[in-house]
Each structure stands twice: as C-alpha cells, then as structure tokens.
Steps between C-alpha positions, in 0.01 A plus 500: 500500500782261491643310201605149577826354393497247213613161621554189279482180705771241457410180311640172618599335172530149636146487639282709269616399150376176341762238435573426137641158432730518201643173376874479490507342152245489218271193503610383150866425498533324165446665162340206315379684191190663357182426695263267314166685503258505208358847478203569272598669178338606175597363163325700229361309206716494192296664223715378214365172362740209475314354202349721234129416449400377155360761270131472420432536133141589413345271239482643152148581391417373157353777287139458400430372151401777263143482374462318171317772314289791604137465399382775271306775672123468471317814403152520646234692314435839657156614589376838397487623862865414554606695196439829674803577711325736741403333827140531612435804713393423857319787664651603836262480796407835638457552873231744592601713796202568722486767768581390857146528647361280222771236558420496876128458432567209260723328762224492765322160491135486411234421762448138383877439512525643854199296624641181345842550663350587841269196490784265411716641781218470755433137404870412520543659844185343644600157366845532657350595837229232492725208403579381855133519600389313188756226557377447857139481378561280197760255638260303728244472221759368255628255759148363560437469125828312455403256776157441346652442154747250641216316677294497179793354305546237766827617644537466873548831672734542793309534824624806681544499874330751725834678542547540121144636459550753782834603353333561163215698659747716694695570181181644350461751787837667441 
C-alpha cells in the first residue's frame, strides 16, 4: 500500500477572492455637531407634591344633652310563685333502648301501608305511560266540541281545506 504525497494547490488571488471596494475618504467630511435625533426616554413621576393639600378637619360632634332627671324606679308587686327562687324542675326525657330485632320489626311497614304505596306507584306509572295514547284519543273529541260550541255561540269557524284535514288525521296516526 502506498501513501500519497500531500499537495496544496496554488490559489490565484486575483481571480478567486471577492473584490472589496473601500472608499478612499469617509462619506461625512464635516463635523457639524451632535446629531438631532429624539430618542424615547423615561421621566419618572416626581412624588413630592409642589403644593401641600389642605388638611381635613373632622367636624366636632356636640355632646348629647344629659337627661333632665331620672324617673324613680317602679317596684312591681311580686307574686307568690315568683318569691321562690328555685326554678321549676323539668323532667329529662328518657330514651328507651330496644333490642335490635325489635327495632327492625318496628321499621317494617304494615300491610296497608305497603299496599297503599304500591297502588299509588302503579297508578302513577300507568298514567305516565298512557298519556300519549290518551292525548291522541281525546284531542279530536275536544276539537269537535270546540267547533260545535263556536257554532252554537254564532262564531264563524274556519273551513279547513282537504290538505289540512289529512295533515291532522296523519298526525293522529303517529
């Protein structure tokens, strides 16, 4: 194996380097003075007041007039019950502790209470489920009654077109 010789190629300085144009003299030849440029600056606020604010003097409160004369104390006659200084004795309520099985038995509702609650729940659920069906059944009847009442009073009823009647009948099928 052969090691090659290190060779540095010659660089032609007149061709390869960029030309830099340096002026012979500076562009400003006269020293006129300081440039006139307004730069932004910060002037902090002076915290010392130029004029001292006037002092605020609170108004003097006039003392209240003393009462003319105190009325003499009135002594009320004492009843015989009030003469005794011992307060009436209030008996403390006593809580009877029952055994656990007896408390569980007392917490179970009676048969009439259970039947009443179950009946109320059944009626409420059936009414909630039947409401849409009842509205579809009752609405046409109420509408007919309203028309007949308006005719009996003498009010003119709006004559529905065939399209409006079909639309109403189709709304009842849904």
